[in-house]
FIKOLKE-817934 format. One record per residue: residue in one letter; x negated, y, z of N, C-alpha, C, CB in turn. Coordinates in steps of 0.1 Angstrom, whole numbers, padded with zeros to 4 digits, always signed. Glycine has a CB too. Layout:
! residues N
AXYZXYZXYZXYZ;...
! end
This chain:
! residues 368
A-0087+0305+0128-0076+0306+0123-0072+0302+0109-0074+0317+0125;G-0078+0309+0103-0079+0303+0086-0083+0291+0085-0088+0310+0075;D-0097+0288+0091-0096+0271+0092-0093+0262+0098-0103+0267+0092;L-0082+0262+0107-0075+0254+0110-0064+0253+0104-0075+0254+0119;V-0060+0262+0096-0044+0261+0087-0046+0255+0076-0036+0275+0082;L-0059+0260+0073-0064+0252+0058-0067+0235+0060-0081+0260+0051;S-0067+0236+0070-0075+0218+0074-0062+0211+0077-0089+0216+0091;N-0054+0216+0081-0041+0212+0080-0028+0211+0071-0038+0217+0088;A-0028+0225+0069-0015+0226+0059-0012+0215+0049-0016+0239+0052;T-0021+0210+0040-0017+0201+0030-0010+0189+0038-0030+0195+0022;R-0020+0187+0049-0014+0171+0057+0001+0175+0062-0025+0165+0074;Y+0001+0186+0068+0015+0188+0078+0025+0190+0065+0015+0206+0090;V+0020+0195+0054+0035+0196+0043+0037+0182+0034+0034+0210+0029;C+0027+0174+0038+0029+0157+0029+0038+0150+0039+0013+0145+0027;R+0038+0153+0050+0045+0147+0059+0059+0151+0065+0038+0146+0067;G+0059+0163+0053+0075+0170+0055+0077+0184+0068+0087+0153+0062;R+0065+0183+0070+0064+0198+0080+0060+0211+0077+0055+0197+0089;H+0064+0213+0062+0063+0226+0057+0066+0242+0069+0075+0225+0046;L+0076+0237+0073+0081+0249+0083+0072+0249+0093+0095+0247+0089;T+0065+0236+0096+0053+0238+0109+0045+0251+0101+0040+0221+0113;V+0042+0246+0092+0029+0255+0088+0035+0269+0085+0021+0249+0074;G+0045+0271+0076+0049+0285+0074+0056+0292+0091+0063+0284+0061;R+0058+0283+0105+0057+0290+0116+0042+0296+0121+0063+0282+0125;W+0035+0289+0115+0015+0291+0116+0017+0306+0111+0001+0279+0102;L+0018+0306+0098+0016+0324+0091+0026+0328+0097+0018+0328+0072;E+0032+0328+0101+0044+0341+0108+0037+0350+0124+0062+0329+0115;Q+0027+0339+0126+0021+0341+0137+0010+0351+0135+0018+0330+0141;V+0008+0351+0123-0008+0358+0123-0003+0370+0116-0022+0349+0115;D-0017+0378+0118-0013+0393+0111-0020+0395+0097-0018+0407+0121;P-0006+0395+0093-0008+0395+0073-0024+0403+0069+0010+0409+0064;K-0036+0408+0075-0044+0413+0073-0050+0404+0069-0049+0419+0079;W-0051+0394+0081-0063+0383+0079-0059+0368+0067-0065+0376+0097;T-0048+0373+0065-0044+0364+0054-0049+0370+0039-0028+0363+0055;R-0060+0383+0038-0062+0391+0029-0078+0394+0033-0050+0402+0028;Q-0080+0388+0040-0094+0388+0043-0107+0371+0045-0092+0396+0057;T-0102+0360+0042-0107+0351+0046-0097+0340+0035-0107+0350+0062;A-0112+0333+0031-0106+0327+0015-0097+0310+0028-0128+0319-0003;A-0100+0311+0041-0093+0299+0039-0078+0304+0044-0101+0284+0047;M-0078+0312+0054-0063+0316+0055-0053+0321+0043-0064+0328+0065;A-0063+0325+0030-0051+0327+0017-0049+0313+0008-0058+0339+0005;M-0059+0303+0013-0055+0294+0002-0044+0286+0013-0069+0284-0007;G-0045+0283+0027-0035+0280+0032-0025+0281+0028-0034+0282+0040;A-0017+0295+0027-0008+0304+0029-0003+0303+0013-0014+0318+0035;A-0013+0301+0004-0011+0300-0013-0004+0281-0013-0033+0302-0024;L-0010+0273-0005-0007+0259-0007+0008+0260-0001-0019+0247+0000;H+0012+0269+0011+0022+0267+0017+0033+0273+0008+0021+0273+0031;A+0031+0281+0000+0039+0291-0014+0046+0283-0018+0030+0298-0028;V+0033+0275-0029+0034+0266-0037+0040+0252-0036+0024+0265-0039;A+0042+0246-0024+0050+0236-0023+0065+0239-0017+0043+0226-0016;T+0068+0253-0014+0080+0256-0004+0086+0265-0023+0076+0271+0016;A+0079+0267-0033+0086+0276-0047+0086+0287-0040+0103+0272-0053;D+0080+0291-0030+0076+0312-0024+0070+0313-0034+0062+0318-0008;M+0077+0320-0044+0070+0325-0059+0060+0341-0056+0086+0329-0073;P+0070+0347-0047+0064+0361-0046+0051+0360-0036+0076+0372-0041;A+0056+0350-0023+0041+0350-0015+0029+0340-0019+0044+0345+0000;L+0036+0335-0031+0025+0328-0037+0016+0339-0048+0031+0313-0045;G+0021+0350-0051+0016+0355-0063+0007+0368-0053+0031+0360-0076;E+0012+0371-0042+0003+0382-0033-0007+0366-0029+0014+0392-0014;H-0003+0358-0023-0019+0354-0018-0028+0345-0030-0018+0342-0002;L-0024+0341-0040-0035+0341-0050-0040+0354-0054-0030+0336-0061;A-0034+0363-0055-0043+0376-0058-0054+0377-0049-0036+0390-0057;V-0052+0379-0041-0063+0378-0026-0073+0371-0028-0057+0371-0013;L-0071+0356-0031-0078+0345-0031-0093+0350-0047-0063+0330-0034;R-0081+0357-0056-0090+0357-0072-0100+0372-0063-0076+0362-0094;T-0099+0380-0056-0106+0391-0053-0120+0389-0037-0092+0403-0050;L-0116+0377-0032-0130+0373-0023-0140+0371-0026-0130+0364-0018;P-0153+0373-0020-0163+0364-0022-0164+0351-0021-0171+0368-0016;E-0175+0345-0027-0176+0333-0026-0183+0327-0013-0181+0331-0036;T-0180+0317-0008-0186+0317+0005-0187+0298+0008-0176+0329+0017;G-0187+0296-0006-0189+0280-0004-0182+0271+0002-0200+0277+0001;R-0182+0263+0004-0172+0248+0008-0165+0254+0020-0182+0231+0012;L-0150+0251+0019-0140+0254+0026-0136+0246+0038-0131+0256+0018;A-0127+0249+0045-0124+0240+0061-0123+0227+0058-0109+0243+0070;D-0114+0229+0044-0109+0212+0041-0112+0204+0027-0092+0211+0042;G-0127+0209+0027-0131+0206+0017-0134+0212+0004-0125+0199+0017;T-0126+0225-0001-0124+0228-0013-0143+0233-0017-0110+0241-0013;P-0143+0229-0027-0159+0232-0029-0163+0246-0027-0165+0228-0044;S-0153+0254-0031-0157+0270-0036-0141+0279-0035-0164+0271-0055;V-0148+0288-0034-0131+0303-0034-0128+0298-0052-0138+0331-0031;E-0135+0298-0062-0133+0295-0076-0127+0284-0075-0145+0295-0085;V-0130+0274-0072-0123+0261-0069-0104+0262-0066-0132+0256-0053;A-0106+0270-0053-0096+0272-0043-0087+0279-0052-0099+0280-0030;V-0090+0285-0060-0085+0302-0069-0073+0287-0084-0113+0317-0083;A-0087+0281-0090-0079+0271-0101-0071+0257-0097-0089+0266-0111;V-0071+0254-0082-0064+0247-0080-0051+0250-0071-0072+0240-0078;V-0046+0262-0062-0038+0270-0064-0032+0277-0075-0041+0275-0059;E-0037+0278-0088-0032+0278-0098-0027+0269-0108-0037+0283-0102;S-0033+0254-0111-0028+0249-0111-0012+0245-0107-0036+0247-0110;L-0017+0241-0091-0003+0239-0090+0010+0245-0089-0002+0235-0083;A+0006+0259-0093+0014+0265-0094+0020+0264-0108+0009+0276-0090;G+0013+0261-0116+0016+0258-0130+0022+0274-0137+0029+0244-0130;Q+0016+0286-0136+0022+0295-0137+0011+0300-0156+0021+0305-0119;F+0015+0290-0159+0008+0297-0176+0009+0285-0186-0013+0302-0176;P+0008+0288-0193+0009+0280-0210+0006+0264-0206-0006+0288-0225;V+0011+0253-0209+0007+0239-0206-0008+0237-0216+0020+0228-0211;D-0009+0244-0229-0022+0241-0229-0033+0251-0224-0023+0237-0240;Q-0031+0255-0216-0042+0264-0208-0044+0252-0194-0034+0283-0202;S-0040+0240-0198-0044+0238-0183-0059+0236-0184-0036+0225-0174;E-0063+0229-0193-0078+0224-0198-0085+0233-0186-0083+0228-0219;R-0085+0243-0190-0093+0255-0185-0095+0257-0170-0086+0267-0190;H-0084+0254-0163-0080+0255-0152-0087+0240-0141-0064+0257-0154;N-0080+0227-0150-0089+0217-0145-0100+0212-0141-0090+0213-0150;K-0108+0224-0158-0126+0215-0160-0129+0230-0150-0138+0213-0184;V-0123+0237-0144-0133+0240-0133-0133+0234-0118-0131+0253-0132;I-0120+0224-0114-0119+0221-0102-0130+0206-0108-0100+0220-0094;R-0127+0203-0122-0138+0189-0123-0150+0195-0126-0135+0178-0134;A-0159+0202-0128-0166+0205-0128-0179+0204-0113-0160+0214-0134;A-0168+0209-0099-0179+0208-0085-0178+0194-0085-0174+0215-0069;G-0176+0181-0092-0175+0171-0091-0166+0161-0081-0184+0171-0092;R-0169+0145-0086-0156+0142-0073-0166+0140-0058-0143+0123-0077;E-0176+0142-0059-0178+0133-0048-0172+0146-0036-0196+0127-0048;G-0169+0146-0025-0163+0153-0015-0157+0164-0022-0173+0156-0005;N-0149+0158-0031-0139+0174-0038-0128+0169-0035-0137+0179-0056;P-0121+0169-0023-0105+0166-0024-0095+0174-0037-0098+0172-0010;W-0101+0175-0042-0089+0178-0054-0091+0178-0068-0085+0192-0054;Y-0104+0168-0067-0108+0165-0079-0095+0155-0091-0122+0157-0075;A-0095+0146-0080-0080+0135-0086-0065+0139-0092-0076+0126-0074;L-0062+0156-0085-0057+0166-0086-0057+0169-0098-0061+0175-0080;A-0073+0173-0104-0069+0179-0120-0068+0170-0128-0077+0189-0128;I-0072+0159-0128-0074+0144-0135-0054+0143-0138-0083+0130-0121;G-0046+0146-0127-0034+0139-0130-0027+0152-0132-0028+0128-0119;M-0031+0169-0132-0029+0176-0138-0033+0179-0151-0029+0182-0133;Q-0041+0175-0155-0044+0172-0169-0036+0159-0178-0060+0170-0169;G-0032+0151-0168-0027+0146-0175-0009+0145-0178-0033+0137-0172;Q-0004+0153-0168+0008+0158-0173+0011+0167-0184+0011+0164-0164;S+0000+0177-0188-0002+0184-0199-0004+0177-0211-0011+0193-0197;Q-0007+0165-0214-0014+0161-0221+0003+0155-0225-0029+0152-0215;L+0006+0152-0215+0016+0145-0217+0029+0154-0223+0019+0138-0203;L+0030+0162-0214+0043+0171-0219+0042+0181-0236+0044+0184-0205;M+0023+0178-0238+0019+0183-0253+0023+0172-0264+0003+0186-0255;G+0029+0160-0260+0034+0152-0272+0022+0139-0267+0032+0161-0290;D+0011+0137-0261+0000+0127-0260+0005+0116-0250-0014+0134-0255;V+0017+0113-0249+0022+0106-0242+0015+0093-0234+0031+0103-0249;E+0007+0085-0244-0004+0073-0240-0016+0082-0232-0011+0064-0256;G-0022+0092-0234-0034+0096-0232-0028+0103-0217-0041+0105-0245;G-0015+0108-0216-0013+0114-0209-0004+0109-0195-0009+0123-0217;R-0005+0095-0197+0001+0080-0188-0009+0075-0182+0007+0066-0198;D-0023+0074-0189-0035+0071-0184-0044+0077-0176-0040+0069-0192;L-0044+0091-0178-0042+0101-0169-0038+0098-0156-0035+0108-0174;L-0032+0099-0155-0018+0101-0149-0021+0090-0136-0002+0096-0161;L-0023+0075-0144-0020+0064-0140-0042+0066-0129-0013+0051-0155;E-0048+0070-0135-0061+0066-0130-0062+0076-0118-0073+0068-0141;A-0053+0089-0116-0048+0101-0113-0045+0091-0097-0034+0109-0124;L-0036+0087-0101-0024+0079-0088-0038+0066-0081-0004+0066-0099;G-0044+0064-0088-0054+0057-0075-0063+0066-0067-0064+0046-0080;D-0064+0071-0069-0068+0088-0059-0060+0095-0049-0069+0101-0069;I-0051+0100-0053-0041+0111-0046-0038+0100-0035-0027+0118-0055;E-0038+0109-0022-0035+0098-0011-0020+0110-0007-0054+0094+0004;V-0016+0129-0009-0014+0132-0009+0000+0130-0012-0021+0135-0009;A+0012+0129+0001+0023+0125-0007+0033+0130-0013+0027+0120-0004;H+0032+0144-0015+0039+0148-0024+0038+0150-0037+0043+0155-0022;L+0022+0149-0039+0012+0149-0056+0020+0136-0058-0010+0146-0057;R+0019+0124-0052+0019+0111-0054+0030+0110-0060+0017+0102-0043;A+0044+0119-0056+0054+0115-0059+0057+0119-0072+0061+0119-0051;L+0050+0134-0075+0049+0140-0084+0048+0132-0097+0039+0147-0082;V+0035+0124-0095+0027+0119-0104+0034+0105-0109+0012+0118-0098;F+0046+0101-0097+0054+0090-0102+0066+0096-0114+0062+0082-0087;A+0073+0108-0112+0082+0116-0116+0077+0116-0134+0082+0131-0107;N+0063+0121-0133+0063+0123-0147+0055+0110-0152+0056+0137-0150;L+0052+0099-0143+0052+0088-0154+0067+0087-0157+0044+0071-0148;A+0075+0086-0149+0087+0086-0154+0092+0086-0167+0091+0092-0150;L+0090+0102-0169+0087+0111-0180+0086+0105-0191+0077+0119-0178;A+0071+0096-0190+0060+0095-0200+0072+0081-0207+0040+0090-0192;D+0075+0069-0198+0084+0060-0200+0096+0064-0211+0088+0056-0186;I+0101+0075-0202+0119+0079-0207+0113+0083-0222+0130+0097-0195;A+0104+0084-0225+0097+0090-0240+0093+0077-0250+0082+0101-0237;D+0091+0066-0244+0090+0058-0252+0101+0046-0249+0077+0053-0252;G+0112+0052-0244+0125+0041-0243+0128+0032-0236+0128+0035-0250;Q+0115+0034-0224+0113+0023-0212+0119+0023-0201+0101+0021-0208;W+0135+0023-0205+0142+0030-0190+0146+0020-0178+0159+0037-0194;E+0142+0008-0183+0144+0003-0164+0132+0002-0161+0152-0013-0159;R+0115+0003-0167+0105+0010-0164+0104+0021-0151+0103+0016-0175;A+0111+0030-0164+0117+0050-0156+0120+0046-0146+0132+0060-0161;E+0133+0041-0143+0141+0036-0127+0134+0034-0122+0149+0024-0125;V+0118+0022-0121+0116+0018-0112+0104+0029-0103+0113+0005-0115;L+0095+0031-0120+0087+0049-0110+0100+0060-0106+0072+0063-0126;V+0110+0061-0110+0113+0072-0101+0114+0070-0084+0124+0077-0105;D+0122+0056-0085+0124+0052-0075+0116+0051-0063+0126+0044-0078;E+0103+0047-0070+0090+0048-0063+0088+0060-0055+0080+0049-0072;G+0089+0074-0065+0084+0086-0060+0091+0090-0052+0083+0094-0069;C+0110+0086-0048+0118+0086-0043+0113+0085-0031+0127+0080-0047;A+0111+0070-0028+0109+0061-0015+0094+0070-0009+0106+0041-0019;I+0086+0077-0018+0076+0078-0011+0083+0098-0002+0058+0076-0025;A+0092+0105-0009+0094+0116-0005+0107+0110+0007+0097+0127-0018;C+0113+0099+0004+0121+0095+0017+0113+0092+0031+0130+0082+0014;A+0100+0088+0030+0092+0079+0041+0087+0092+0041+0082+0065+0038;N+0085+0103+0036+0077+0115+0041+0082+0124+0044+0070+0121+0033;G+0096+0122+0048+0104+0136+0052+0107+0144+0037+0094+0147+0065;L+0102+0141+0031+0101+0151+0017+0111+0157+0008+0093+0144+0008;E+0123+0147+0014+0136+0154+0002+0139+0164-0002+0148+0153+0004;R+0138+0170+0008+0144+0189+0001+0129+0199-0001+0158+0200+0019;L+0118+0188-0002+0108+0198-0006+0113+0203-0019+0095+0192-0008;P+0112+0216-0020+0113+0230-0035+0106+0224-0048+0102+0248-0030;M+0091+0215-0040+0082+0212-0052+0084+0199-0058+0067+0213-0049;L+0093+0193-0049+0097+0184-0059+0110+0181-0065+0094+0175-0055;V+0114+0193-0071+0129+0194-0076+0126+0183-0094+0135+0218-0078;L+0118+0187-0100+0117+0172-0111+0117+0160-0105+0104+0171-0119;L+0108+0158-0097+0117+0144-0090+0130+0140-0086+0113+0141-0080;R+0133+0151-0086+0155+0149-0082+0162+0150-0095+0166+0167-0071;A+0154+0159-0102+0160+0161-0114+0157+0150-0124+0157+0172-0119;V+0148+0144-0124+0146+0129-0130+0154+0119-0128+0135+0124-0125;A+0158+0115-0114+0163+0111-0105+0179+0109-0107+0159+0118-0094;S+0186+0121-0104+0199+0122-0110+0200+0116-0124+0203+0136-0111;W+0193+0120-0134+0192+0112-0150+0192+0100-0150+0180+0115-0157;M+0184+0092-0141+0184+0079-0145+0189+0072-0136+0173+0074-0148;H+0201+0074-0126+0209+0069-0118+0226+0074-0123+0202+0073-0103;A+0229+0083-0127+0240+0083-0137+0235+0076-0146+0246+0095-0142;R+0227+0073-0157+0226+0065-0169+0224+0054-0161+0214+0069-0180;A+0224+0045-0151+0226+0040-0145+0241+0032-0139+0219+0045-0141;G+0245+0042-0141+0262+0043-0133+0260+0042-0117+0275+0028-0140;H+0248+0044-0111+0252+0047-0094+0255+0062-0091+0237+0043-0084;V+0266+0064-0092+0276+0077-0091+0271+0085-0080+0292+0073-0089;D+0269+0076-0069+0269+0086-0056+0253+0089-0054+0276+0078-0040;Q+0246+0078-0060+0229+0087-0059+0228+0096-0068+0215+0079-0062;A+0233+0093-0081+0232+0101-0084+0243+0118-0088+0226+0095-0090;R+0250+0117-0077+0259+0130-0077+0250+0136-0063+0280+0127-0074;G+0244+0127-0053+0230+0137-0047+0221+0143-0050+0223+0133-0042;Y+0219+0139-0062+0202+0139-0066+0209+0155-0072+0193+0122-0080;V+0217+0156-0085+0214+0160-0091+0227+0173-0086+0211+0151-0103;D+0230+0169-0073+0239+0183-0065+0219+0193-0056+0257+0172-0045;E+0211+0186-0054+0202+0188-0050+0190+0193-0058+0200+0178-0046;A+0189+0192-0069+0186+0198-0078+0191+0212-0087+0188+0188-0083;A+0201+0208-0089+0207+0220-0094+0209+0232-0086+0218+0217-0098;T+0207+0228-0077+0213+0243-0063+0193+0243-0066+0226+0236-0034;E+0188+0236-0061+0167+0244-0063+0167+0255-0075+0151+0227-0070;L+0172+0247-0083+0170+0251-0096+0181+0274-0096+0181+0233-0107;A+0193+0268-0090+0199+0281-0090+0190+0290-0084+0212+0280-0084;S+0182+0284-0073+0179+0292-0066+0167+0301-0067+0178+0286-0057;R+0162+0294-0078+0148+0297-0087+0151+0310-0100+0144+0281-0096;H+0162+0307-0096+0172+0317-0114+0164+0331-0105+0204+0319-0117;G+0157+0336-0119+0154+0349-0122+0140+0350-0114+0167+0359-0118;V+0134+0344-0107+0119+0342-0095+0108+0343-0109+0118+0321-0082;M+0102+0357-0107+0092+0354-0117+0077+0349-0116+0091+0365-0123;G+0075+0335-0123+0064+0329-0119+0068+0312-0119+0060+0335-0105;F+0078+0312-0117+0086+0298-0114+0080+0290-0126+0106+0299-0115;A+0074+0278-0125+0066+0269-0134+0078+0274-0149+0064+0250-0127;N+0068+0275-0161+0074+0275-0171+0081+0257-0171+0064+0281-0182;R+0072+0250-0172+0074+0242-0177+0089+0233-0169+0061+0237-0177;L+0091+0236-0159+0102+0233-0150+0115+0240-0156+0098+0239-0136;R+0114+0250-0159+0124+0261-0162+0128+0252-0175+0118+0280-0165;I+0121+0239-0183+0129+0233-0193+0131+0225-0189+0127+0230-0205;L+0121+0218-0180+0121+0199-0179+0136+0198-0169+0102+0190-0167;V+0134+0206-0159+0143+0206-0145+0160+0208-0154+0138+0223-0131;P+0165+0214-0162+0175+0218-0165+0182+0205-0172+0173+0230-0172;T+0170+0203-0185+0173+0191-0195+0172+0178-0190+0163+0190-0206;C+0169+0176-0175+0170+0161-0174+0184+0162-0160+0149+0153-0168;L+0189+0175-0162+0201+0178-0158+0214+0178-0162+0199+0186-0154;A+0212+0179-0176+0223+0183-0185+0225+0165-0189+0218+0197-0201;E+0214+0158-0191+0214+0143-0196+0223+0137-0181+0194+0136-0201;A+0222+0140-0172+0228+0134-0159+0240+0140-0156+0218+0136-0147;Y+0245+0150-0162+0258+0156-0159+0266+0154-0174+0255+0174-0154;L+0264+0152-0181+0264+0140-0195+0271+0129-0190+0248+0134-0202;W+0264+0121-0186+0265+0105-0181+0276+0108-0168+0247+0096-0176;L+0272+0115-0161+0288+0117-0153+0301+0123-0157+0286+0126-0142;G+0299+0128-0170+0309+0138-0175+0312+0146-0176+0314+0139-0176;D+0306+0157-0167+0309+0170-0166+0301+0176-0175+0307+0175-0154;L+0310+0176-0190+0303+0180-0203+0298+0195-0199+0315+0181-0218;G+0308+0204-0197+0306+0215-0190+0299+0225-0182+0311+0214-0185;V+0290+0217-0175+0281+0219-0168+0269+0214-0175+0284+0215-0157;A+0270+0203-0180+0255+0198-0191+0254+0207-0201+0257+0182-0201;Q+0264+0215-0208+0261+0223-0217+0254+0234-0215+0270+0226-0221;A+0257+0241-0200+0255+0252-0195+0236+0250-0190+0268+0254-0183;M+0233+0237-0189+0220+0235-0185+0214+0233-0197+0218+0226-0175;Y+0221+0229-0207+0214+0224-0224+0207+0243-0228+0233+0218-0241;R+0222+0250-0231+0213+0263-0229+0204+0267-0220+0218+0272-0227;T+0203+0265-0210+0192+0276-0199+0179+0270-0202+0194+0275-0179;A+0177+0253-0211+0165+0246-0214+0161+0253-0226+0165+0230-0215;V+0175+0257-0237+0169+0262-0247+0164+0276-0245+0177+0261-0257;D+0167+0280-0237+0162+0295-0232+0153+0296-0232+0163+0300-0221;A+0144+0285-0224+0130+0286-0220+0122+0279-0230+0127+0280-0205;L+0122+0275-0235+0113+0265-0247+0109+0275-0255+0121+0253-0258;V+0109+0289-0255+0102+0301-0258+0092+0303-0248+0110+0312-0261;L+0088+0301-0237+0079+0305-0226+0069+0288-0227+0090+0310-0208;E+0072+0276-0237+0059+0263-0234+0061+0262-0254+0066+0242-0220;P+0055+0269-0259+0057+0268-0272+0046+0250-0276+0051+0286-0279;H+0039+0246-0268+0033+0239-0269+0035+0223-0265+0025+0245-0266;A+0047+0230-0258+0051+0216-0251+0060+0208-0256+0056+0217-0237;A+0055+0196-0266+0061+0192-0274+0071+0184-0269+0055+0188-0283;L+0066+0173-0262+0075+0161-0252+0091+0174-0249+0063+0155-0231;A+0084+0182-0243+0099+0191-0238+0109+0193-0246+0096+0205-0233;L+0099+0198-0258+0111+0200-0270+0120+0190-0276+0106+0205-0280;R+0112+0172-0274+0115+0163-0279+0129+0161-0274+0105+0153-0277;F+0133+0161-0259+0140+0163-0253+0148+0168-0252+0138+0164-0250;V+0144+0181-0254+0154+0192-0255+0164+0192-0267+0147+0206-0255;E+0158+0184-0281+0162+0183-0291+0170+0171-0290+0153+0184-0300;R+0167+0161-0282+0176+0154-0283+0191+0153-0276+0169+0146-0280;L+0193+0161-0268+0200+0166-0261+0208+0173-0272+0194+0172-0250;G+0204+0181-0278+0212+0188-0285+0218+0180-0298+0206+0199-0287;A+0213+0173-0299+0217+0162-0309+0228+0150-0307+0205+0156-0312;E+0225+0155-0292+0241+0140-0282+0255+0154-0282+0235+0133-0250;F+0248+0166-0280+0261+0174-0279+0273+0175-0294+0253+0191-0275;E+0258+0174-0306+0264+0182-0318+0271+0168-0323+0252+0190-0330;H+0270+0153-0320+0274+0141-0318+0290+0141-0310+0263+0133-0310;A+0288+0147-0300+0296+0143-0291+0311+0155-0296+0288+0144-0273;A+0301+0167-0303+0311+0178-0308+0323+0171-0323+0299+0194-0314;Q+0313+0160-0328+0319+0156-0343+0332+0145-0339+0304+0147-0355;S+0323+0138-0328+0334+0128-0321+0346+0134-0315+0328+0120-0310;R+0349+0146-0307+0359+0155-0304+0354+0149-0292+0376+0156-0309;L+0344+0143-0284+0340+0141-0272+0339+0153-0260+0328+0134-0275;I+0339+0166-0267+0338+0176-0260+0351+0177-0251+0335+0186-0268;G+0345+0181-0236+0356+0184-0230+0364+0169-0223+0366+0194-0241;E+0359+0155-0234+0364+0145-0222+0354+0132-0231+0386+0141-0219;A+0348+0129-0222+0334+0121-0223+0343+0111-0214+0317+0129-0216;P+0336+0099-0214+0336+0082-0211+0332+0088-0192+0319+0069-0223;T+0338+0082-0189+0331+0083-0169+0323+0078-0168+0336+0077-0155;V+0317+0073-0157+0306+0071-0153+0310+0053-0155+0301+0079-0138;A+0326+0050-0145+0331+0039-0148+0334+0033-0163+0340+0041-0141;E+0338+0038-0168+0346+0034-0183+0328+0035-0188+0361+0050-0193;R+0317+0042-0188+0307+0041-0195+0303+0020-0191+0295+0054-0189;R+0302+0018-0176+0298+0004-0174+0308-0007-0181+0297+0002-0159;V+0320-0005-0182+0330-0012-0191+0321-0006-0205+0349-0005-0188;L+0316+0002-0212+0315-0004-0225+0304-0006-0226+0319+0004-0236;E+0291-0007-0219+0277-0013-0218+0280-0029-0224+0270-0012-0201;L+0296-0030-0216+0295-0045-0216+0304-0052-0231+0301-0051-0201;L+0312-0041-0237+0322-0043-0246+0305-0054-0262+0332-0019-0251;P+0296-0045-0261+0288-0055-0272+0289-0070-0273+0274-0054-0269;T+0290-0080-0261+0287-0091-0253+0299-0099-0260+0287-0088-0235;H+0310-0088-0262+0319-0097-0268+0326-0109-0257+0312-0104-0281;A+0323-0106-0243+0325-0112-0234+0340-0111-0228+0316-0111-0226;P+0355-0118-0224+0366-0113-0224+0365-0102-0213+0375-0123-0223;L+0375-0097-0213+0377-0087-0199+0379-0098-0188+0392-0075-0200;Q+0382-0105-0186+0383-0108-0175+0366-0114-0168+0396-0118-0175;E+0363-0118-0173+0346-0114-0173+0340-0109-0173+0340-0114-0176;I+0342-0098-0182+0334-0084-0178+0344-0077-0163+0335-0071-0195;A+0354-0080-0158+0356-0078-0148+0349-0083-0135+0365-0079-0149;E+0348-0095-0141+0342-0104-0127+0328-0098-0130+0343-0125-0127;T+0321-0095-0135+0307-0091-0135+0302-0077-0127+0303-0090-0150;L+0320-0061-0127+0311-0054-0126+0320-0053-0113+0307-0044-0136;F+0327-0063-0107+0336-0069-0093+0343-0057-0090+0327-0074-0079;V+0355-0055-0100+0367-0048-0103+0383-0053-0107+0362-0042-0113;S+0390-0054-0111+0403-0062-0116+0403-0064-0130+0417-0055-0113;R+0410-0075-0137+0410-0071-0150+0417-0061-0155+0414-0080-0155;N+0432-0057-0147+0438-0045-0156+0429-0029-0148+0459-0046-0153;T+0418-0031-0143+0411-0019-0140+0403-0020-0156+0401-0019-0124;V+0394-0028-0159+0391-0030-0173+0398-0032-0181+0385-0037-0174;K+0409-0030-0185+0414-0031-0191+0422-0014-0199+0421-0042-0183;S+0421-0010-0186+0424+0009-0181+0414+0016-0187+0424+0015-0164;H+0403+0009-0185+0392+0015-0189+0388+0017-0202+0383+0011-0184;T+0394+0003-0208+0389+0006-0222+0398+0006-0234+0379-0004-0225;L+0410+0010-0226+0421+0016-0236+0418+0031-0234+0438+0013-0231;S+0410+0041-0221+0406+0050-0223+0392+0054-0232+0409+0053-0213;I+0385+0041-0230+0372+0044-0241+0379+0045-0255+0359+0029-0241;Y+0390+0036-0260+0389+0034-0276+0402+0048-0274+0395+0013-0286;R+0405+0057-0265+0414+0067-0271+0404+0078-0271+0428+0071-0261;K+0395+0081-0264+0385+0094-0261+0373+0089-0274+0378+0095-0239;L+0370+0079-0279+0364+0075-0293+0371+0077-0307+0361+0061-0293;D+0380+0079-0304+0390+0081-0316+0395+0066-0322+0382+0090-0328;V+0392+0057-0320+0391+0034-0322+0402+0030-0319+0379+0021-0310;S+0404+0024-0325+0417+0013-0319+0410+0002-0321+0434+0012-0327;T+0396-0006-0317+0395-0017-0319+0380-0018-0309+0396-0021-0334;R+0380-0028-0303+0367-0034-0294+0353-0030-0304+0369-0053-0292;S+0352-0035-0320+0341-0034-0326+0341-0018-0329+0340-0045-0339;G+0354-0011-0333+0346+0005-0338+0347+0011-0326+0354+0015-0350;A+0345+0009-0312+0344+0014-0299+0330+0013-0301+0350+0007-0286;V+0321-0003-0301+0310-0003-0298+0301+0003-0312+0308-0017-0293;T+0308+0001-0330+0303+0011-0336+0298+0023-0339+0306+0010-0338;K+0312+0030-0332+0312+0045-0327+0302+0049-0313+0327+0048-0324;A+0302+0044-0301+0290+0044-0290+0278+0043-0298+0289+0031-0280;R+0275+0032-0307+0262+0034-0310+0258+0045-0316+0258+0025-0316;A+0268+0050-0324+0264+0063-0332+0259+0077-0325+0276+0067-0340;L+0265+0074-0311+0270+0089-0305+0257+0085-0295+0290+0091-0297;G+0247+0072-0296+0244+0075-0285+0244+0066-0269+0249+0084-0287;L+0254+0064-0271+0266+0063-0253+0259+0045-0246+0296+0059-0261;L+0253+0039-0264+0249+0024-0253+0233+0029-0256+0255+0002-0261;R+0232+0022-0242+0216+0021-0240+0211+0008-0257+0213+0012-0220;R+0196+0015-0248+0188+0003-0264+0188-0008-0258+0169+0005-0271;G+0193-0012-0272+0198-0028-0272+0211-0033-0267+0189-0035-0264;G+0222-0024-0265+0231-0024-0260+0241-0027-0275+0231-0012-0251;
! end
C-alpha cells in the first residue's frame, strides 16, 4: 500500500488530484505511516503540497528515524534522499542552509534519480534569494529543462519571474509568471496551497499592468492562503517574506494602501527569520521606500487608482487627451477626469509636474 501511495502521490498532486491522495491516506491505519518509508514519504509529499505543516512535521520525524531500505517505489534512491527531498520542498530552514540538503540529493547521481533536477532548482532558488540573481537564474533554467512535475515547474517560473523583477525586466517577468499560471490552470492546480508564491507574484504583475480583475482574483486567493498559514509553525520562512511583499506591491498598484501597509509590516517582521535572503531584503526595502515617498507626497490614504495609473503611464508621451482616450478605449471626458484626479493626488497643477512627481515616487514604469 505504501508503494502504491508513493508511486502515485506526486503524479496525482501534479494533476490537481491532491484531495484523492488525501483520501487514500485517510483509509490507512496511521501506524503504517510510522513504519514504512514509502508511506511516510508519500504522506509527507502530500503534506508539503497542501501546506499541512503539522502533518508534515509528523511524517518528516518518522522518515528521519526509519532504517535505510535502498531505492523506494517512486525511484527515490534512499531514505536519506527522501528526507532531504521533503526538507528541501518544505523550506523549513534558512535559505543559506539549502546547499546541505540539495547536496545529499545530487550525491545520489542524476541517473534514475527523480529528484536530481529538483535539487538543482531549489539551489537556484536559494542563490537567487541570497542575491546571486544570475547564478540563481542559470540553475533554475537548467532545472526547468528536466523537471516534469507540473506544480514544481510552475514554481520554477515564479522564481524566474522574481529574478527578472530584480533586474527590472518587467515585461519578461509578466510572460514567465503567465506561463507558470497556465501550467497551474492546465493541471487543475489553481488552488494548490504550495503555489501561493506563484499567485502572489501574478497579483503583482497583473496589478502593475492594469489588469484589475485578474489581479484581484490572484491577490484575494494568495491573501486568503497566507492568512490561513498565520501562526502555523514551520511555514517556509522565505514565503513569510516574499508572499506578503508581492501582495503589498499588488495592493499598492490597486490603490488599497491600508492593506498594502499591513502586508509590508508582515514582511518586515519575517525578515529576522531569513538574515541571508538579500534579494528578499531588497524587495522589502524598496517597498518601504515607496511607502516613505507616498507619505511625503500625501499619497497615503489616496493613491491613483488602476484606471488613473493607465492614464498616468501615457502622460509622458505628450499625446493629446483625445489620443490617450483612443488608446485606452475610453472617452476624452474620462481621461480628463482621471488626469485632474491625478493632479490633485500628486499635489501638482500641470502635466509636466505630474510626470516629474510620478517619476520621483516610482509610479511610472521604467522608461515611462
